[in-house]
C-alpha positions in Angstrom: 7.0 45.3 -25.1 3.7 47.0 -26.2 1.0 47.9 -23.7 -2.7 48.0 -24.4 -5.6 49.9 -22.8 -8.5 47.5 -22.4 -12.2 48.4 -22.1 -11.7 51.9 -20.5 -13.6 54.4 -22.6 -13.8 56.9 -19.8 -10.1 57.4 -19.6 -9.1 57.1 -23.3 -8.4 60.9 -23.7 -6.2 61.0 -20.6 -4.3 57.7 -21.3 -4.0 57.4 -25.1 -0.4 58.8 -24.9 0.6 56.1 -22.5 -0.6 53.0 -24.4 0.4 51.5 -27.7 -3.1 50.2 -28.8 -6.5 49.4 -27.4 -8.4 46.1 -27.0 -12.1 46.7 -26.8 -15.1 44.4 -26.3 -18.6 45.1 -27.5 -18.2 48.8 -28.1 -20.9 48.8 -30.8 -23.2 46.9 -28.5 -22.6 49.5 -25.7 -22.4 52.5 -28.1 -18.8 53.4 -27.0 -16.7 52.9 -30.1 -16.4 56.6 -30.8 -14.6 57.1 -27.5 -11.6 55.0 -28.8 -11.0 57.2 -31.9 -8.2 59.1 -30.2 -6.1 55.9 -30.7 -6.9 55.9 -34.4 -6.1 59.6 -34.7 -2.7 59.0 -33.3 -2.0 56.1 -35.7 -2.6 53.4 -33.0 -4.6 50.3 -33.5 -7.9 49.4 -31.9 -8.7 45.7 -31.8 -12.4 45.0 -31.3 -14.3 41.8 -30.4 -18.1 41.8 -30.6 -20.0 39.0 -29.0 -23.7 39.6 -29.4 -23.9 41.4 -32.7 -23.7 39.7 -36.1 -20.9 40.9 -38.5 -23.5 42.5 -40.8 -24.5 44.7 -37.8 -21.1 46.1 -37.1 -18.4 45.3 -39.6 -19.0 48.1 -42.0 -18.9 50.6 -39.2 -15.8 49.0 -37.7 -14.0 49.2 -41.1 -15.1 52.8 -41.5 -13.6 53.6 -38.1 -10.4 51.7 -39.1 -10.8 49.2 -36.2 -9.6 45.7 -36.6 -12.7 43.8 -35.6 -14.0 40.2 -35.2 -17.2 38.5 -34.0 -16.4 36.0 -31.3 -18.0 33.6 -28.9 -17.8 34.3 -25.2 -15.7 31.1 -25.0 -12.4 32.7 -25.9 -11.0 29.5 -27.3 -14.0 28.8 -29.5 -13.6 28.6 -33.3 -14.4 29.8 -35.8 -14.3 33.5 -35.2 -15.4 35.9 -37.9 -13.2 38.8 -39.0 -14.4 41.9 -40.5 -12.8 42.5 -43.9 -13.2 45.4 -46.3 -14.7 44.7 -49.8 -11.4 45.6 -51.3 -9.5 43.2 -49.1 -12.0 40.4 -49.7 -11.6 41.0 -53.5 -7.9 40.7 -53.2 -7.2 44.4 -53.8 -6.1 45.5 -50.3 
């Protein structure tokens, strides 16, 4: 079983070794994404959902940080959601 740290930027440095990945909401909106980079540096995933921002406002930065990111409605069962994909992936190269 994998264990995730969720929305706790203040304790990332202390807890990154105890968790397998991070689930983060609105870190670009709250200017907290950089605080989750210790996960990326250790080869661990960061899964991000943004609710207020449009994909063109955060996807490029999320891809640069190597976050797996989507834009989603607050209704967690709403569809569609919009994933961020790199230009290479969307062109079928990666």
